[in-house]
C-alpha positions in Angstrom: -43.7 -103.6 0.0 -39.9 -103.4 0.4 -39.6 -102.0 -3.1 -42.2 -99.3 -2.3 -40.4 -98.4 1.0 -37.1 -98.1 -0.8 -38.5 -95.9 -3.5 -40.2 -93.7 -0.8 -36.9 -93.4 1.1 -34.9 -92.4 -2.0 -37.6 -89.9 -3.0 -37.5 -88.3 0.5 -33.7 -88.2 0.4 -33.5 -86.6 -3.0 -36.2 -84.1 -2.1 -34.2 -83.2 1.0 -31.0 -82.6 -1.0 -32.8 -80.4 -3.5 -34.1 -78.2 -0.7 -30.7 -78.0 0.9 -29.2 -77.0 -2.4 -31.7 -74.2 -2.9 -31.2 -72.9 0.7 -27.4 -73.0 0.2 -27.5 -71.0 -3.0 -29.8 -68.4 -1.4 -27.3 -68.0 1.5 -24.4 -67.5 -0.9 -26.3 -64.9 -2.9 -27.2 -63.1 0.3 -23.6 -63.0 1.5 -22.4 -61.8 -1.9 -25.1 -59.0 -1.8 -24.0 -58.0 1.6 -20.3 -58.0 0.5 -21.2 -55.8 -2.5 -22.9 -53.4 -0.1 -19.9 -53.3 2.1 -17.6 -52.8 -0.9 -19.8 -50.0 -2.2 -19.8 -48.3 1.3 -16.0 -48.7 1.4 -15.7 -47.1 -2.1 -17.9 -44.2 -0.9 -15.7 -43.7 2.1 -12.5 -43.8 0.0 -14.1 -41.4 -2.5 -15.0 -39.0 0.4 -11.5 -39.3 1.8 -10.0 -38.6 -1.6 -12.2 -35.6 -2.0 -11.2 -34.2 1.4 -7.5 -34.8 0.6 -7.9 -33.0 -2.8 -9.8 -30.1 -1.0 -7.0 -29.9 1.5 -4.4 -29.9 -1.3 -6.2 -27.2 -3.1 -6.5 -25.1 0.1 -2.7 -25.5 0.6 -2.0 -24.5 -3.0 -4.2 -21.4 -2.5 -2.4 -20.5 0.7 1.0 -21.0 -1.0 -0.1 -18.8 -3.9 -1.4 -16.2 -1.6 1.9 -16.1 0.3 3.9 -15.7 -2.9 1.8 -12.8 -4.1 3.4 -9.5 -3.2 1.5 -7.1 -0.9 1.0 -3.8 -2.6 3.0 -0.9 -1.4 1.6 1.5 1.2 2.9 5.5 1.6 6.0 7.5 1.5 7.6 5.5 4.3 4.7 3.1 4.6 5.3 1.4 1.3 8.8 0.6 2.4 7.5 -1.4 5.3 5.1 -3.0 2.9 8.1 -4.1 0.8 9.5 -5.6 4.0 6.3 -7.6 4.4 6.8 -9.0 0.9 10.2 -10.3 1.7 9.0 -12.3 4.7 5.5 -13.1 3.5 6.2 -16.9 3.5 6.3 -16.8 7.3 2.6 -17.6 7.3 2.2 -18.5 11.0 3.4 -16.9 14.2 4.8 -13.4 15.1 6.6 -11.1 12.7 8.4 -7.8 13.2 9.0 -5.3 10.4 10.3 -1.8 10.4 11.4 1.2 8.5 13.8 3.9 9.7 15.8 6.8 8.3 18.0 9.2 10.3 20.7 11.6 9.5 22.6 14.8 10.0 21.9 17.8 7.7 23.8 21.1 7.7 24.8 23.9 5.3 28.3 24.7 4.0 28.9 26.8 7.1 28.1 23.9 9.5 24.8 25.7 10.5 21.2 24.7 10.6 19.5 24.5 7.2 16.2 23.7 5.6 15.2 20.5 4.0 12.5 17.9 3.4 10.6 16.8 0.3 8.1 19.7 0.7 10.7 22.4 1.0 9.4 24.4 -1.9 6.3 26.6 -1.9 4.6 23.9 -4.1 5.1 21.5 -1.2 1.9 22.8 0.4 -0.2 21.2 -2.3 1.9 18.0 -2.7 4.7 19.3 -4.9 7.5 17.1 -3.6 11.2 17.3 -4.8 14.0 14.7 -4.8 14.6 13.2 -1.3 18.3 12.2 -1.6 20.4 14.5 0.5 17.4 16.5 1.5 16.0 14.9 4.7 16.8 16.5 8.1 14.5 14.2 10.2 14.5 10.9 12.1 11.5 8.8 11.2 10.8 5.3 12.5 8.0 2.8 12.0 7.7 -0.4 14.1 5.3 -3.1 12.9 4.3 -6.1 14.9 2.2 -8.8 13.3 0.7 -12.1 14.3 -0.5 -14.6 11.6 -2.2 -17.9 11.9 -3.3 -20.8 9.6 -6.3 -22.5 11.3 -7.3 -26.2 11.1 -10.0 -25.4 8.6 -7.6 -23.6 6.3 -8.7 -20.0 7.2 -6.0 -17.4 7.9 -5.8 -14.6 10.4 -3.5 -11.5 10.6 -3.3 -8.8 13.2 -1.0 -5.8 12.7 -0.1 -2.8 14.8 2.2 0.0 13.7 3.9 2.6 15.9 5.5 5.6 14.2 7.5 8.6 15.3 9.1 11.5 13.4 11.1 14.5 14.5 13.9 16.9 13.6 15.8 17.2 16.8 19.3 15.6 16.9 19.2 14.9 20.7 19.2 11.4 22.2 16.3 12.2 24.5 13.3 13.5 22.5 10.2 12.7 24.6 9.2 16.3 24.8 9.0 16.7 21.1 7.9 13.1 20.2 5.1 12.5 17.7 4.8 8.9 18.7 1.5 7.6 17.2 -0.4 4.4 16.6 -0.8 4.6 12.9 -2.3 1.2 12.2 -4.3 -1.5 14.2 -6.3 -3.9 12.1 -7.3 -7.6 11.7 -7.6 -9.6 8.5 -9.5 -12.9 7.9 -8.7 -14.8 4.7 -9.3 -18.2 2.9 -12.6 -18.6 4.8 -13.9 -22.1 3.8 -17.5 -21.0 3.6 -16.7 -18.4 1.0 -17.0 -19.6 -2.6 -17.0 -18.4 -6.2 -15.5 -14.9 -6.6 -15.1 -14.6 -2.8 -13.1 -17.8 -2.3 -9.8 -16.0 -2.2 -11.0 -12.8 -0.5 -9.5 -11.1 2.5 -11.9 -9.3 4.9 -10.5 -6.7 7.2 -11.5 -4.1 9.8 -9.7 -1.5 11.9 -7.3 1.4 11.4 -5.0 1.0 8.4 -3.3 2.1 5.2 -4.9 0.7 2.1 -3.0 -2.3 0.9 -2.8 -1.0 -2.7 -1.3 2.4 -2.1 1.9 3.1 -4.0 4.5 5.8 -4.1 7.5 7.3 -5.9 10.3 6.6 -3.6 12.9 9.0 -5.1 10.5 12.0 -4.6 9.2 10.7 -1.2 5.6 11.1 -2.3 2.7 8.8 -2.6 1.0 8.5 -5.9 -2.2 7.7 -4.0 -2.6 7.2 -0.2 -5.9 6.0 1.2 -6.0 5.5 5.0 -8.3 5.8 8.0 -10.5 3.6 10.2 -13.0 1.3 8.6 -13.5 -2.1 6.9 -13.3 -3.7 3.6 -12.7 -6.8 1.4 -9.8 -7.4 -0.9 -9.5 -9.6 -4.0 -13.0 -10.4 -5.1 -11.9 -12.3 -8.2 -14.3 -12.1 -11.2 -11.8 -13.9 -13.4 -8.1 -14.9 -13.4 -7.2 -11.4 -14.6 -9.9 -9.3 -12.9 -10.3 -8.5 -9.2 -11.9 -5.8 -7.1 -11.5 -4.3 -3.6 -14.3 -2.6 -1.7 -13.8 -0.5 1.5 -15.2 2.2 3.6 -12.9 4.5 5.6 -13.6 7.3 8.1 -11.3 10.4 8.7 -11.7 13.3 11.0 -11.1 17.0 10.1 -10.1 19.5 12.8 -8.0 19.8 15.9 -7.3 16.8 17.9 -8.3 18.7 21.1 -11.7 19.6 19.6 -13.4 16.3 18.9 -16.9 17.7 19.6 -16.7 20.2 16.7 -15.0 18.1 14.0 -16.6 16.7 10.9 -16.3 13.1 9.9 -15.3 12.4 6.3 -16.6 9.0 5.2 -14.9 7.5 2.0 -16.4 4.7 0.0 -13.7 3.2 -2.2 -13.9 0.7 -5.2 -10.6 -0.3 -6.6 -10.5 -2.6 -9.7 -7.7 -4.4 -11.4 -7.7 -5.9 -14.9 -4.3 -7.4 -15.6 -1.9 -4.4 -15.3 -4.6 -1.8 -15.4 -6.1 -0.2 -12.3 -9.3 1.8 -12.0 -10.1 3.3 -8.6 -13.2 5.3 -7.8 -13.9 7.0 -4.4 -16.8 9.0 -3.1 -16.8 10.9 0.1 -19.2 12.7 2.4 -18.4 15.0 5.3 -21.7 16.4 6.6 -21.5 19.8 8.2 -17.9 20.3 7.2 -18.8 23.9 6.5 -20.0 24.3 10.1 -16.8 23.1 11.7 -15.2 25.3 14.4 -11.7 25.5 15.9 -10.9 25.0 19.5 -11.8 28.7 20.2 -15.2 28.2 18.7 -14.5 30.1 15.5 -15.9 28.8 12.1 -13.0 27.2 10.3 -14.3 27.6 6.7 -17.9 28.3 6.0 -17.6 27.6 2.3 -15.9 24.2 2.7 -17.1 21.2 0.6 -19.3 18.6 2.2 -18.7 15.9 -0.4 -16.4 14.9 -3.3 -15.4 12.4 -5.9 -12.0 11.0 -6.7 -10.8 8.7 -9.6 -7.5 7.1 -10.6 -6.5 5.1 -13.7 -3.1 3.4 -13.5 -0.8 1.1 -15.4 1.5 -1.2 -13.5 4.1 -2.7 -15.9 6.7 -5.4 -15.4 8.9 -3.7 -18.0 10.5 -0.3 -18.3 7.7 1.4 -20.3 7.6 -1.5 -22.7 11.1 -0.7 -23.9 13.4 -2.9 -21.9 13.7 -4.9 -18.7 12.8 -3.3 -15.4 9.5 -1.9 -14.1 7.3 1.2 -14.4 4.1 2.6 -13.0 2.0 5.5 -14.4 -1.2 7.0 -13.0 -3.6 9.8 -13.9 -5.8 11.1 -11.0 -8.7 13.5 -10.9 -10.7 14.9 -7.9 -13.6 17.3 -7.3 -14.8 18.9 -4.1 -13.3 17.0 -1.1 -11.7 14.7 -3.7 -9.5 17.5 -5.0 -6.8 16.4 -2.6 -6.0 13.6 -5.0 -2.9 12.1 -3.2 -4.0 11.7 0.4 -7.7 10.9 -0.2 -10.2 12.7 2.0 -7.5 14.4 4.2 -8.1 18.1 3.3 -11.2 19.6 4.9 -10.6 23.2 3.5 -11.4 22.4 -0.1 -14.2 24.2 -1.9 -17.2 22.4 -3.5 -15.9 23.7 -6.9 -12.3 22.5 -6.4 -10.8 20.5 -9.3 -7.4 18.8 -9.4 -5.6 16.8 -12.0 -2.4 14.9 -11.2 0.0 12.8 -13.3 2.6 10.5 -11.8 5.0 8.2 -13.5 8.3 6.4 -12.6 10.4 3.5 -13.7 13.6 1.5 -13.0 16.0 -0.3 -15.3 19.6 -1.4 -15.5 21.7 0.3 -18.2 24.6 -2.1 -18.2 28.2 -1.9 -17.1 27.1 -1.3 -13.5 24.8 1.6 -14.2 21.1 1.8 -13.2 18.6 4.6 -13.8 15.2 5.6 -12.3 13.4 8.6 -13.8 10.2 10.1 -12.3 7.6 12.7 -13.2 5.0 14.3 -10.9 2.7 17.1 -12.0 -0.5 18.7 -10.7 -3.0 21.4 -11.6 -5.6 22.6 -9.1 -8.2 25.3 -9.5 -10.8 26.9 -7.2 -9.0 24.9 -4.5 -9.4 27.1 -1.4 -10.6 30.4 -2.8 -12.7 30.9 -6.0 -10.3 31.9 -8.8 -7.1 30.5 -7.2 -4.8 28.1 -9.0 -1.8 25.9 -8.0 0.2 24.4 -10.8 3.6 22.6 -10.6 5.6 19.9 -12.1 8.6 17.9 -10.8 11.1 15.9 -12.9 13.5 13.7 -11.0 16.3 11.4 -12.1 18.3 9.0 -9.9 21.4 7.2 -11.1 23.4 4.4 -9.4 26.9 3.5 -10.3 28.3 0.2 -9.0 31.9 0.5 -7.8 32.5 -2.6 -5.6 30.2 -5.2 -4.1 29.7 -2.9 -1.1 30.1 0.5 -2.5 28.1 2.6 -5.0 27.8 6.2 -6.1 24.3 7.7 -6.2 23.5 10.8 -8.2 20.2 12.6 -8.2 18.9 15.6 -10.1 15.5 17.4 -9.5 13.8 20.2 -11.3 10.5 21.8 -10.3 8.5 24.5 -12.0 5.6 26.1 -10.0 3.0 28.8 -10.8 1.1 29.4 -7.6 -1.8 31.9 -7.5 -3.5 31.6 -4.0 -5.7 34.7 -4.5 -4.7 35.8 -1.0 -5.6 32.6 0.8 -3.7 32.1 4.1 -1.7 35.3 3.4 0.1 33.6 0.5 1.4 35.6 -2.5 1.3 34.7 -6.1 4.7 33.5 -7.4 6.2 31.5 -10.2 9.6 30.1 -10.9 12.0 27.2 -11.0 13.8 25.1 -8.3 16.9 22.9 -8.9 18.7 20.3 -6.9 21.7 18.2 -7.6 23.0 15.5 -5.1 26.1 13.2 -5.0 26.0 10.4 -2.4 28.7 7.9 -1.9 26.9 4.9 -0.4 27.8 1.7 1.5 25.6 -1.4 1.3 26.0 -4.8 2.8 25.1 -6.5 -0.5 23.2 -6.2 -3.8 24.8 -2.9 -4.8 22.9 -1.3 -7.6 19.5 -2.4 -6.4 17.3 0.7 -6.0 15.0 -0.9 -3.3 17.6 -2.8 -1.2 18.4 -1.6 2.2 20.1 -0.9 4.6 22.2 1.9 3.2 24.6 4.4 4.8 25.2 7.5 2.7 27.4 10.6 2.7 26.0 13.3 0.6 26.4 16.8 -0.8 23.4 18.6 -2.3 23.3 21.9 -4.2 20.0 23.8 -4.4 18.9 27.0 -6.1 15.7 28.7 -7.1 14.3 31.8 -8.7 14.3 34.7 -6.2 10.6 35.4 -6.8 9.8 32.2 -4.8 11.2 33.8 -1.7 8.1 36.0 -1.5 5.5 33.2 -1.4 5.0 33.3 2.4 6.6 34.6 5.6 6.4 31.3 7.4 7.8 28.8 4.8 11.4 27.7 4.1 12.1 29.8 1.1 13.2 33.3 2.1 13.8 32.4 5.7 16.9 33.4 7.5 20.0 31.9 5.9 17.9 30.1 3.2 17.4 32.5 0.3 17.8 32.1 -3.5 21.3 32.3 -4.9 22.5 28.8 -4.2 22.6 26.6 -1.0 24.8 23.7 -0.1 23.5 20.9 2.1 25.9 18.3 3.5 25.4 15.4 5.7 25.1 11.7 6.4 22.0 9.4 6.5 21.1 5.8 7.1 18.0 4.2 5.7 16.7 0.7 6.3 13.5 -1.4 6.0 12.9 -5.1 6.6 
């Protein structure tokens, strides 16, 4: 009996230990499984945090790259303020102030009033500019105020407003003759986090503005192409590392400011493509009832005016001097038909015929020659037919050369020569007469600079200058209301003397 009881007790005890062992193992395995789940969850959270950190780093790199990319240059004075924007583009958050200004005194050799300006010749009416050095009698000012932000989600915003004024009076109080104007007011949104693929680096804008990718020939004070108005668009749709596109719509108004009820609206659809250094721009425009437009007296302005047009540009932007040496160069060929026949300031001329055709060639470059010399040649030529009257033609070509000679670290000599040939046959339009001939200008300008003497696009500058101009006497007969042939400004040789400051920042 005792043996049986002992055996039963041992059996019970052993059975109890086995059950405890099984239960203990199951608990350990459960805890290990729970720990594995917690570790997996922690790894997921760490992976998500790492992804967010990488995304933030990528966004920061995009912003830094965008800030380092130069903004394209905008119009005769406008591109200069665009250059100023480039220099301070790294200030990506907060308020910025940029500006452009030129002002100077211009007189003839008898200390009397004289004529000047880049459009001083008869060809100037159709965009035939000549060299600007020692040839500007005006005061022109641009004031640009901007506000930029980088938001918490990585998106960027930019607001810009530009005030501009230009006049030719030398008085200190000029309110009565002021042309003060709000030239730009627009907003940009960039780096939007919900945009992806080709649109991940795009900038969306709306308002009144100059197109970002306008560019000019500074020495001739002429845009190669100038697109501006009120509208909206998107910049930098990137199809690849080397290919991007801009798409925009602009509106412009023809007619007198006081006659808003009778003006025609010109709407411009613009597609601008870049493949490496190549540019291909195509614009279409429509101005319904332009041929019905009347002036402020109710008279029909031009019953045969075009209602639509096309415009195209092919350009090459090179980071060398025409592939020959260090420097830079730009070349563009433009064509326009109908309303597009005003190929420089797109959509601005409402008097063009439906048959109007215009071709324009523009090219310029800059390079150092060594031993303190620098050179910048430029060429601008245009041929336009059936422009305002069937059978008319306007042909001209301008060659310009500017040289800089470094003298000291704050003083340089600037030399500029311009030649323009024109053959203008207006067929009686606007009481203009057919003329042909040559124009010449030579300028010498001792120049003071604060630093970086020899740099073509560094300002401010203060210049003294002396310019000699002459032209064929036939050109005096082009019109009764233009500069040539006016009192005291006739062919045979004219000296212009003066002083000028120019700055941008």
